[in-house]
N, C-alpha and C positions, 0 to 999 in steps of 0.2 A: 503493500499499499503505501510505502514511503515514496517508491518511486514514481508512482501515480501522482502524487501530489506536487513533487518535483517539477512534473511536465505541464502543471496547470501554467496557462499566459499569466504573464504579469499585467494584468489590466483591471482597471477601475471596475468595470461594468463585470467582469469574473466574479471579483471580490463580491458585489452587490449583490451576484446571484445565489454565491455561495453564502452570503450572510442572512439571505432573506431565506432560502430553501432549508438549510439543516436546523437552524432554531425553529421555522415555520412546522417541520416536520414532527420535532419534540413537542413543541406547542400543541398541536392537534393531539397528539397521543394523551398529552396532560390532561387538556382541555377535556376530553372523553372520559377520563378518569375521574376528574374532579366532577363531574357530573353525574357519573355512575355511582360513585360511594361519597356519602353522606358527609364522612368524617374528612374526607378531603376538598370539602367544599370550600373552606375559608382557606386553604393552603394556597396564598396567592405567591409564597416563598418557591414554590414550584415553577412557576411562570417565569421567574426573574432567572432561576437555576438554567432555565431552557435558553434564554435570552443570553448568559454568561457564558455558552458556550462558545459564544464570538470572539470572547477574549481569549480562549485557547487558540484559535484558529488565527486569530491576528498575531498573537504571540509566534504561532509556526511561521506564517508567513514571512515577518518581519525578518525572523532570525534567517531564513534561506533567502535573503536579500530581493523578496517581492513585494516592493514596497505600495505599489500602486494596488495590488492585491489587498495588500492590509489595509489600506486607504477605504479601498471598498467595503470592506466588512466592517470598519470603523461608522460609514454612512448606512450601512444595515442596521448596526446596533443603535443608533439614534432613531432610525426609522421605527423599529421596534420599542425604542423606549418610548416615543410617543403613543402608539397606540396602547402598552400597558398604560400610560397616563390617563387616556382617555376611557379606557376600561375601569379603572379606579374611580375616575370621577363620575361617570356614568351608573356605577354600581351601587 
């Protein structure tokens, strides 16, 4: 898997796609679990944990000199943070 990640293009758009897709998949699974099990209904920290996956991805790409990809992931993290903010406001 390491070699596949190294072959990813160094593009902001690629980072944005990665930063939106991977946490989005995790968020969907957590959202489903939060609505299926009552004891997880108020566990918003799980949602933050899904978004924080971007920090690990960002660290990896900056470490391997893929700065533009890391910048795209930062942008996606801000987008997810706004979504979470509006979720908390409207709840």
